[in-house]
C-alpha positions as CSV (number, residue, x, y, z in Angstrom):
1,X,127.1,90.5,14.1
2,X,126.9,87.6,11.6
3,X,128.0,86.4,8.2
4,X,126.5,85.2,4.9
5,X,127.7,81.9,3.6
6,X,127.1,80.4,0.1
7,X,127.9,76.7,0.3
8,X,126.6,76.0,-3.2
9,X,129.6,76.7,-5.5
10,X,127.5,75.8,-8.6
11,X,124.9,78.5,-7.9
12,X,125.1,81.1,-10.7
13,X,123.2,84.4,-10.2
14,X,123.0,87.6,-11.9
15,X,125.7,89.7,-10.2
16,X,123.4,92.7,-9.8
17,X,120.7,90.5,-8.3
18,X,123.1,88.8,-5.9
19,X,124.5,92.2,-4.9
20,X,121.0,93.5,-4.2
21,X,120.1,90.4,-2.1
22,X,123.3,90.7,-0.2
23,X,122.6,94.4,0.6
24,X,119.1,93.4,1.9
25,X,120.6,90.6,4.0
26,X,123.3,93.0,5.5
27,X,120.5,95.4,6.4
28,X,118.7,92.6,8.2
29,X,121.8,91.7,10.0
30,X,122.3,95.3,11.2
31,X,118.8,95.2,12.6
32,X,119.5,92.2,14.7
33,X,119.6,92.7,18.5
34,X,123.0,93.8,19.8
35,X,125.2,90.8,20.6
36,X,123.3,88.5,18.1
37,X,125.5,86.0,16.2
38,X,123.2,84.5,13.6
39,X,124.5,82.8,10.5
40,X,122.4,82.9,7.3
41,X,123.0,80.1,4.7
42,X,122.1,80.6,1.1
43,X,121.7,77.3,-0.6
44,X,120.1,75.9,-3.8
45,X,118.9,77.8,-6.9
46,X,117.6,81.3,-7.1
47,X,114.0,80.3,-6.2
48,X,115.3,78.7,-3.0
49,X,117.4,81.7,-2.4
50,X,114.3,83.9,-2.5
51,X,112.4,81.5,-0.2
52,X,115.3,81.7,2.3
53,X,115.4,85.5,2.0
54,X,111.6,85.6,2.7
55,X,111.9,83.4,5.7
56,X,114.9,85.5,7.0
57,X,112.9,88.7,6.5
58,X,109.9,87.4,8.5
59,X,112.1,86.1,11.3
60,X,114.1,89.3,11.5
61,X,111.1,91.5,11.4
62,X,109.5,89.5,14.1
63,X,112.6,89.8,16.3
64,X,113.6,93.4,15.7
65,X,110.3,95.3,15.2
66,X,108.1,93.4,17.6
67,X,105.9,91.7,15.0
68,X,104.7,88.1,15.7
69,X,107.3,85.4,15.0
70,X,105.1,82.8,13.4
71,X,108.1,80.4,13.0
72,X,108.1,80.0,16.8
73,X,104.4,79.2,17.1
74,X,101.6,81.1,18.9
75,X,102.6,83.2,22.0
76,X,101.8,81.7,25.4
77,X,99.3,83.9,27.3
78,X,100.6,85.4,30.6
79,X,98.8,84.2,33.8
80,X,96.8,86.7,35.9
81,X,98.6,87.6,39.1
82,X,96.6,87.6,42.3
83,X,96.2,90.9,44.3
84,X,98.3,91.3,47.5
85,X,96.2,92.7,50.4
86,X,99.2,93.1,52.7
87,X,100.3,91.4,56.0
88,X,98.0,90.9,59.0
89,X,98.7,93.4,61.9
90,X,97.6,94.2,65.4
91,X,96.6,97.7,66.7
92,X,96.5,98.7,70.4
93,X,94.0,101.3,71.7
94,X,93.0,102.8,75.0
95,X,89.4,102.9,76.2
96,X,87.3,105.9,75.0
97,X,90.4,107.6,73.4
98,X,90.2,108.0,69.6
99,X,93.3,107.0,67.7
100,X,94.2,107.5,64.0
101,X,96.2,105.1,61.9
102,X,96.7,104.0,58.3
103,X,96.8,100.8,56.4
104,X,98.9,100.3,53.3
105,X,96.9,100.0,50.0
106,X,96.7,96.5,48.4
107,X,98.8,96.0,45.3
108,X,98.5,94.0,42.1
109,X,101.4,93.0,39.9
110,X,99.3,93.3,36.7
111,X,98.2,96.8,37.5
112,X,94.6,95.7,37.6
113,X,92.0,98.0,39.3
114,X,91.2,96.5,42.7
115,X,88.0,96.5,44.6
116,X,88.5,96.7,48.4
117,X,85.6,95.2,50.5
118,X,85.1,95.3,54.3
119,X,84.4,91.8,55.3
120,X,84.3,92.4,59.1
121,X,84.7,95.3,61.6
122,X,85.3,95.7,65.3
123,X,82.2,95.6,67.4
124,X,83.3,97.6,70.5
125,X,83.9,101.0,69.0
126,X,83.4,103.2,65.9
127,X,85.7,103.1,62.8
128,X,85.7,106.1,60.5
129,X,87.5,107.3,57.4
130,X,89.4,110.6,57.2
131,X,86.2,112.1,55.8
132,X,84.3,111.1,58.9
133,X,82.3,108.3,57.1
134,X,81.5,105.4,59.4
135,X,82.9,102.1,58.0
136,X,80.3,99.3,58.0
137,X,80.5,95.6,57.1
138,X,80.1,95.0,53.4
139,X,81.2,98.5,52.5
140,X,83.5,99.1,49.4
141,X,86.5,101.3,49.9
142,X,89.1,102.9,47.6
143,X,92.8,102.8,48.4
144,X,92.9,106.5,49.5
145,X,90.4,105.8,52.2
146,X,92.8,103.4,54.0
147,X,95.0,106.4,55.1
148,X,93.8,108.4,58.1
149,X,91.4,105.9,59.6
150,X,90.2,106.7,63.2
151,X,88.9,104.1,65.7
152,X,87.1,105.3,68.9
153,X,86.8,102.4,71.5
154,X,83.7,102.3,73.7
155,X,84.0,103.5,77.3
156,X,83.4,101.6,80.5
157,X,85.5,98.6,79.7
158,X,86.4,96.5,82.7
159,X,89.2,94.3,81.5
160,X,92.5,94.9,79.6
161,X,93.3,93.1,76.4
162,X,89.7,93.3,75.3
163,X,89.5,92.1,71.7
164,X,86.4,93.7,70.0
165,X,86.8,91.8,66.8
166,X,88.8,92.3,63.7
167,X,88.9,94.5,60.6
168,X,89.1,92.2,57.6
169,X,89.7,93.7,54.1
170,X,89.5,91.8,50.8
171,X,91.1,93.1,47.6
172,X,89.8,91.6,44.3
173,X,90.7,92.2,40.6
174,X,87.5,90.5,39.5
175,X,88.8,87.0,39.3
176,X,91.3,86.6,42.1
177,X,91.4,88.0,45.6
178,X,93.4,88.3,48.8
179,X,92.5,89.2,52.4
180,X,94.3,90.8,55.3
181,X,93.1,90.8,59.0
182,X,93.8,93.6,61.4
183,X,93.2,92.7,65.1
184,X,92.2,95.5,67.6
185,X,93.1,95.3,71.3
186,X,91.6,97.8,73.8
187,X,93.1,98.5,77.2
188,X,90.8,99.6,80.0
189,X,91.1,102.6,82.2
190,X,90.5,102.4,85.9
191,X,87.6,104.9,86.2
192,X,86.6,106.4,89.6
193,X,83.5,104.6,91.0
194,X,80.2,106.4,90.5
195,X,78.8,104.9,93.7
196,X,80.0,102.9,96.8
197,X,77.7,100.6,98.7
198,X,78.6,100.4,102.4
199,X,77.1,97.7,104.6
200,X,77.2,98.3,108.3
201,X,78.6,95.3,110.3
202,X,79.5,94.8,113.9
203,X,83.1,95.6,114.6
204,X,85.0,94.1,117.6
205,X,87.4,96.7,119.0
206,X,90.7,95.5,120.6
207,X,89.7,96.7,124.0
208,X,92.6,95.0,125.8
209,X,95.1,96.5,123.4
210,X,93.7,100.0,123.8
211,X,93.8,99.6,127.6
212,X,97.4,98.3,127.5
213,X,98.6,101.2,125.4
214,X,97.1,103.7,127.8
215,X,98.9,102.0,130.8
216,X,102.2,102.0,128.8
217,X,101.8,105.7,128.0
218,X,101.1,106.5,131.7
219,X,104.3,104.5,132.8
220,X,106.4,106.3,130.3
221,X,105.1,109.7,131.4
222,X,105.9,108.9,135.0
223,X,109.4,108.0,134.1
224,X,110.0,110.8,131.7
225,X,111.2,113.4,134.1
226,X,113.4,111.0,136.1
227,X,114.9,109.5,132.9
228,X,115.6,112.9,131.4
229,X,117.5,113.8,134.5
230,X,119.5,110.6,134.4
231,X,120.5,111.0,130.8
232,X,121.4,114.6,131.4
233,X,123.9,113.6,134.0
234,X,125.4,110.9,131.7
235,X,125.7,113.5,128.9
236,X,127.4,116.1,131.1
237,X,129.9,113.4,132.3
238,X,130.6,112.4,128.7
239,X,131.2,116.0,127.6
240,X,133.5,116.9,130.5
241,X,135.6,113.8,130.0
242,X,136.0,114.3,126.3
243,X,136.8,118.0,126.5
244,X,139.4,117.3,129.3
245,X,141.1,114.2,127.7
246,X,140.9,114.7,123.9
247,X,143.1,117.3,122.4
248,X,141.4,119.7,119.9
249,X,137.8,118.7,121.2
250,X,135.3,121.6,121.2
251,X,131.7,121.6,122.3
252,X,129.1,122.8,119.7
253,X,126.2,124.6,121.4
254,X,125.6,126.0,124.9
255,X,122.7,127.0,127.0
256,X,119.5,125.1,127.3
257,X,119.7,121.8,125.3
258,X,117.9,118.5,125.2
259,X,119.3,116.2,127.9
260,X,120.4,113.2,125.8
261,X,122.4,114.7,123.0
262,X,125.8,116.4,122.6
263,X,127.7,117.5,119.6
264,X,131.5,117.8,119.7
265,X,134.0,118.7,116.9
266,X,137.6,117.4,116.8
267,X,140.2,119.5,115.2
268,X,142.2,118.2,112.2
269,X,140.1,115.1,111.4
270,X,137.2,114.2,109.2
271,X,134.1,113.2,111.1
272,X,133.5,110.2,108.7
273,X,136.9,108.8,109.6
274,X,136.2,109.1,113.3
275,X,132.8,107.5,112.9
276,X,134.2,104.5,111.2
277,X,137.0,104.1,113.8
278,X,134.5,104.2,116.7
279,X,132.2,101.8,114.9
280,X,135.1,99.2,114.7
281,X,135.2,99.6,118.5
282,X,131.5,98.9,118.9
283,X,130.6,102.5,119.6
284,X,127.8,104.0,117.6
285,X,127.8,107.7,116.9
286,X,126.6,109.9,114.0
287,X,127.7,112.9,111.9
288,X,124.3,114.4,111.7
289,X,120.6,113.9,112.0
290,X,118.9,110.8,110.6
291,X,117.0,112.9,108.0
292,X,120.3,114.1,106.6
293,X,122.1,110.8,106.4
294,X,123.7,110.0,103.1
295,X,124.8,113.6,102.4
296,X,128.4,114.7,102.4
297,X,127.6,118.3,103.0
298,X,128.3,119.8,106.5
299,X,125.3,120.1,108.8
300,X,123.1,123.1,107.9
301,X,122.2,123.4,111.6
302,X,125.9,123.7,112.6
303,X,126.5,126.1,109.8
304,X,123.5,128.2,111.0
305,X,125.1,128.2,114.5
306,X,128.1,130.0,113.0
307,X,130.5,127.0,112.6
308,X,133.0,127.1,109.8
309,X,132.6,124.4,107.1
310,X,135.9,122.7,108.3
311,X,134.7,122.6,111.9
312,X,131.2,121.3,110.9
313,X,132.9,118.6,108.9
314,X,134.8,117.4,111.9
315,X,131.8,117.2,114.3
316,X,130.3,114.1,115.9
317,X,127.0,113.7,117.6
318,X,126.6,111.4,120.7
319,X,123.0,110.4,121.5
320,X,122.0,108.6,124.7
321,X,119.0,106.6,125.4
322,X,117.1,104.4,127.9
323,X,119.6,101.6,127.6
324,X,122.8,103.5,128.1
325,X,124.8,103.1,131.4
326,X,127.6,104.9,133.2
327,X,129.9,101.9,132.3
328,X,129.4,102.6,128.6
329,X,130.2,106.3,129.1
330,X,133.6,105.3,130.7
331,X,134.3,102.9,127.8
332,X,133.8,105.7,125.3
333,X,136.0,108.1,127.2
334,X,138.8,105.5,127.4
335,X,138.5,104.5,123.7
336,X,138.2,108.0,122.1
337,X,141.5,109.8,122.9
338,X,143.9,107.3,121.2
339,X,141.7,107.1,118.1
340,X,141.4,110.9,117.7
341,X,145.2,111.3,118.3
342,X,146.0,108.7,115.6
343,X,143.7,110.3,113.0
344,X,145.1,113.8,113.8
345,X,148.6,112.4,113.3
346,X,147.7,110.8,110.0
347,X,146.3,114.2,108.8
348,X,149.4,116.1,109.9
349,X,147.4,118.1,112.5
350,X,148.8,118.7,116.0
351,X,146.0,119.7,118.3
352,X,146.7,121.7,121.5
353,X,145.6,119.9,124.7
354,X,143.4,121.7,127.2
355,X,145.0,122.6,130.5
């Protein structure tokens, strides 16, 4: 902690007095802050010794007990810290919809009591406290009122990103102050119109187009019966050739049918594999209706007709149209048998040929 040195060997004191002074000095040393390493020097005659002791006593009392240390001069006053109103911020709102929010209370490092003043408020809407009091410009608030604020934007705004002004708060401790600005942005809602003004104007109809559409419909109607008969013959020829020349081919559906479509299943193969192989040959077929394209499930129509899931999964639909010819039917009939036979061989299925 420290030591007592007597560098004056000629100093002669009463032993009792010296012991008493040493005891007082040791007490002062024990009262020094922990870790202190002060050295006290006792020099001169007894009167000087008492003066040194007095100075040490004042200095020690000032250090350990909190009394003023006059040997270090007058204390320097601490500067007043400015309040902190917080950071600026932006709030988003929707037209005519109340929204609650809170703002952090201003702080002061000195612990001073702060006065919060409203310097500006938004102009397009109403801002209230949690008690329902309307906040106005120049109003004084307390910290607790900054929690639970509610802003109700006005209705009938026409543009998004409308900025109705800002909420500016200033915190003051009486001598120093700090301000924070809070920007409000309002997004408009597309309301239904309350009224529509219609102005009558002359409208020029496409008379020629209307007449042309009528003639086209008449021509199509005249050809409908003849074309249906032609497609029916092509379809029947296609069905007969496939059933006679492709092993394991079975017709799906009998009786009255539309004239341009046939559906045939091929034993031992997946319809998707056959579809791809025919596509490589330039022959377009399908595994189902256009509205069910993309699904891997068997046709619900074929299942409703009583086909097993395996047979439905091996079925191909051939559709004919205005541009199909007899030559194309012959090409399909020639290309199909070797393709089906190859796929059946790859799957390990041996279909029985029709006799």
